[in-house]
C-alpha positions in Angstrom: -41.0 -48.1 -35.5 -38.2 -45.2 -35.1 -36.5 -44.2 -38.2 -33.1 -45.9 -37.0 -34.9 -49.3 -36.4 -36.5 -48.8 -40.2 -32.9 -48.0 -41.3 -31.5 -50.6 -39.6 -34.5 -53.7 -40.6 -33.9 -52.6 -43.8 -30.1 -52.8 -43.9 -30.0 -55.7 -42.4 -33.1 -57.3 -44.7 -31.3 -56.0 -48.1 -27.7 -57.3 -46.9 -29.5 -61.1 -46.0 -30.9 -61.3 -49.6 -28.3 -60.5 -50.9 -26.2 -63.2 -49.2 -23.3 -60.4 -47.8 -21.6 -60.5 -44.3 -21.5 -57.8 -42.6 -17.9 -57.4 -42.9 -18.7 -57.6 -47.0 -20.8 -55.0 -46.6 -18.6 -52.9 -44.3 -15.9 -53.6 -46.9 -17.7 -52.4 -50.2 -19.2 -49.2 -48.4 -16.1 -48.3 -47.1 -17.4 -48.1 -43.3 -16.2 -50.3 -40.0 -18.4 -53.8 -39.4 -19.0 -53.0 -36.2 -20.8 -50.0 -37.2 -22.6 -52.1 -39.7 -23.9 -53.9 -36.7 -24.8 -50.7 -34.6 -26.7 -50.0 -37.5 -28.7 -53.0 -38.2 -29.5 -52.7 -34.1 -31.1 -49.0 -34.4 -28.6 -47.8 -32.2 -26.6 -45.7 -34.6 -27.7 -42.4 -36.2 -26.3 -42.7 -39.9 -25.4 -39.4 -41.8 -26.6 -39.3 -45.6 -23.1 -40.1 -46.8 -23.2 -43.4 -44.7 -26.8 -44.5 -45.8 -25.4 -43.5 -49.4 -22.2 -45.8 -49.2 -24.4 -48.6 -48.2 -27.1 -47.9 -50.4 -24.5 -48.5 -52.7 -23.1 -51.4 -51.9 -26.3 -53.4 -51.9 -27.0 -51.3 -55.1 -30.6 -50.1 -54.1 -31.8 -46.6 -54.1 -31.2 -44.4 -50.7 -34.9 -44.6 -50.5 -35.1 -48.8 -50.2 -33.5 -48.3 -46.6 -36.1 -45.2 -45.2 -39.6 -47.9 -46.1 -41.3 -49.0 -43.4 -41.9 -52.6 -43.1 -45.2 -54.0 -41.9 -46.2 -55.0 -38.5 -46.5 -58.4 -39.7 -43.2 -58.9 -41.8 -41.1 -61.1 -39.6 -37.5 -60.4 -38.7 -34.7 -60.5 -41.4 -33.2 -64.4 -40.6 -29.5 -64.1 -40.0 -26.8 -65.4 -42.8 -25.9 -68.9 -42.1 -22.3 -68.9 -40.0 -19.1 -70.2 -41.0 -17.2 -69.8 -44.5 -18.9 -70.6 -47.4 -18.0 -74.0 -49.2 -15.3 -73.7 -51.9 -16.7 -73.9 -55.7 
């Protein structure tokens, strides 16, 4: 797995675990939502500054985005589509 794919895998896994949409993560990290999608797909070269902003928005160390997943680990599931119910 190349580094861009590893970063994308971990970004999506952490984002979904925290229940954040791509848009919410992008707002918290002050980046474009479409950029988050491209990073998750592994089609963007991410700068250290952007990597740091995404890690800060997820409240994880930058190193957490660089850990290679086990080959047996299933792909992170997407969030449920649609808006959240009002509470």
